[in-house]
N, C-alpha and C positions, 0 to 999 in steps of 0.2 A: 660326348663330343663326336662330331662327324669327321671323317677322314677322306681326303681326296687322293686317289691313286695317281701318282705322277709318272711311274713307269712300272711295267710288268713285262719282263723279257727273260731271255735265256742268256747265260754266260757260261761257256765251256760245258754245256749240257745241264746246268743247274738253273732253276727258275729263281729270279730275284725280283723283288718288288720294293718300291719306295712310296711312302705315304706322307702327306702333309696333314697333320692334325689341325683341324680348323682353328684359326687364330692363335696358333701356338708354335709347333716345331715339327721337324721331319723325323721319320723313322725308316729303318731299312730292314728287310726280311729276306731270308734265304731258305728255300725248300730243301730239306735234307732227304735224300732218297732212302727207301726202306732197306736197301742193302748196305747202308753206311753204318759204321760203328757208333755214330752219334745220333742215329735215328731213335726217337723216343727218349733221349736223354734230356734231363732238365738243364736249362742254360747254365746253372751253377756247376754242373759236371763237365762242361765243355771248355777245354783250354784253347780259346780262340781270342786272338788279338784284334779288337775292333774298337772304334770310337766309343769311349765310355764303358766298354765291356758289354757282353750280352745281357739283355734285360727281358728276354721273351723266349718262350718255347711252348708250343701247343699244337695240337692236331685238330683244328676246327676248320671245317670246310668253307667257312664264310669270311674268315679274317686271317691274314691281312688282305687277301684277294680270294675270289671264289676258286675253290680247288676241290680235289677229291677229299672225302671225309677222312681218309687215312693219311693225308698229307701231314708231314711234320715240319713245322717252321721254327727257325730260330731268328732272333732279331735284336736290334739295338735302337736306342733313341738318341736324339740330339738335344736333350734338355738337361744337361749336366752343368756343373760349375764351369764357367767359361763359355757356355753356349748362350747366345741371345735367343729369345723367342719372339714371336710376333707381338707379344704384349709386354715383354720385359727385356731390358738390356742394361747392363752395368758397364762401366768403362772397360774397354778392352774385350768385352764379350763378342763372340763371332756368331753370326746367323748362318747356319749351314745350308748350303745350296743343294739342289737336286743332284747336280753333278758330283758334289762331295759324297752324298749318300750312296750314289751308284758306285763310285770308286771304292767306298768302304765295303759294299756288298760284294764286289768283285774280289776284294782282298780276302774276304771270308771264304768265298768259293775256292780260291787258290789254296787256302789253308785246309779246307775240307778235302780237296784232291790230294794234298800232301800227306794227309793222315792215312789214306788208303794206298798211296804209291809205294 
């Protein structure tokens, strides 16, 4: 599946990115700096409150957005129970907007900063 980058920006010094997976749902990603305690930690090891919980952690220079090869990204998706997707919706499911994903990314950044404060 192809993904469309909907935003790629900085928030409080952290890079955040939002993607729309073609004909499906949105995902949000946050780049974790190399001097942060969660750098290179698997998403299951990160105590972060975000929509649906963290579902991604990886150091790949091409995804979610082009970055340095040693960049460490954590992320979440909006394809959980209660989330509508472009191809499926059940009564009461919510299709998450770009603004919603960006707000969740910023919430993660605030938590990352709180860990090192």
